[in-house]
Every structure is written in structure tokens, then in C-alpha cells.
C-alpha positions as CSV (number, residue, x, y, z in Angstrom):
1,X,-5.6,-6.5,5.7
2,X,-8.2,-8.6,3.3
3,X,-6.6,-11.0,0.5
4,X,-7.8,-11.8,-2.7
5,X,-10.7,-11.9,-0.8
6,X,-10.2,-13.5,2.4
7,X,-9.6,-11.2,5.6
8,X,-6.0,-13.2,6.5
9,X,-2.6,-12.5,8.0
10,X,0.0,-11.3,5.1
11,X,2.9,-12.9,7.7
12,X,0.8,-16.2,7.4
13,X,-0.2,-16.6,4.0
14,X,2.1,-18.1,1.4
15,X,2.5,-16.9,-1.9
16,X,2.1,-20.7,-3.1
17,X,-1.5,-20.5,-2.1
18,X,-2.0,-17.0,-4.3
19,X,-2.9,-17.9,-8.3
20,X,-2.3,-14.9,-10.8
21,X,-2.2,-11.5,-9.5
22,X,-2.4,-11.0,-5.4
23,X,-5.3,-8.3,-4.7
24,X,-4.6,-6.9,-1.5
25,X,-7.7,-4.8,0.0
26,X,-8.7,-3.7,3.7
27,X,-10.8,-5.7,5.7
28,X,-13.9,-4.0,5.4
29,X,-15.3,-3.7,8.8
30,X,-12.9,-1.7,9.4
31,X,-12.3,2.1,8.8
32,X,-9.4,3.0,7.0
33,X,-7.6,6.1,7.8
34,X,-4.7,5.7,4.8
35,X,-4.2,2.8,2.4
36,X,-4.2,-0.6,4.2
37,X,-4.3,1.4,7.7
38,X,-7.4,0.4,9.7
39,X,-8.0,3.0,12.3
40,X,-8.1,0.9,15.5
41,X,-10.0,3.5,18.0
42,X,-13.2,0.8,18.3
43,X,-11.0,-2.4,18.6
44,X,-9.1,-0.6,21.6
45,X,-12.0,0.6,23.3
46,X,-13.8,-3.1,23.1
47,X,-10.7,-4.8,24.4
48,X,-10.1,-2.4,27.4
49,X,-14.0,-2.7,28.1
50,X,-13.6,-6.8,28.5
51,X,-10.5,-6.1,30.6
52,X,-8.4,-9.3,28.7
53,X,-5.8,-9.1,31.7
54,X,-4.8,-10.7,35.2
55,X,-7.1,-9.1,38.2
56,X,-6.5,-9.8,41.4
57,X,-7.2,-8.4,45.2
58,X,-3.5,-8.5,47.1
59,X,-2.0,-5.0,46.9
60,X,0.5,-4.2,44.9
61,X,4.1,-5.2,46.0
62,X,6.7,-2.5,46.1
63,X,9.1,-5.2,43.4
64,X,7.1,-7.4,41.8
65,X,4.3,-10.2,41.8
66,X,5.8,-13.4,43.1
67,X,4.3,-17.0,41.8
68,X,3.8,-19.9,44.4
69,X,3.5,-23.2,43.0
70,X,0.3,-23.5,45.4
71,X,-1.3,-20.1,43.7
72,X,-1.3,-22.0,40.5
73,X,-3.0,-25.2,41.2
């Protein structure tokens, strides 16, 4: 959210960093659904398009993926 004119995470912004009344606004570059809740549709579409997860060419195992020391070098 935008706190006192700076885009930041509210959970990391200390009250000591803010002087006087705290001004809280939604992020300026995102459409607002309600109150301070942004529409994340575009964000999730962009996230999926870059595929930021591990990918493999090996077949999917029945139980779980095993990692060896040799494969992590």
C-alpha cells in the first residue's frame, strides 16, 4: 500500500518512521476492487506468463521428487 506517499509493505513500516497522522492509500498503479484491495488479475497473469517455478524434462514420479547431491552441483 501507499503509506505517506511511499509504496511499501505495511507489515514492515514502523510507526516511528511516520510523523503525525498516517495517510494510507491503495497502490497508485493498480485498480482498486474495494477499500485498499487491489485487483491482482493482471499481476497473476504476468506471473504465470514468466513461469517462475522449477521445470524439468524428467517424468513425474508417483510419490515425490528426489534430489541428489550430484544433481545440485
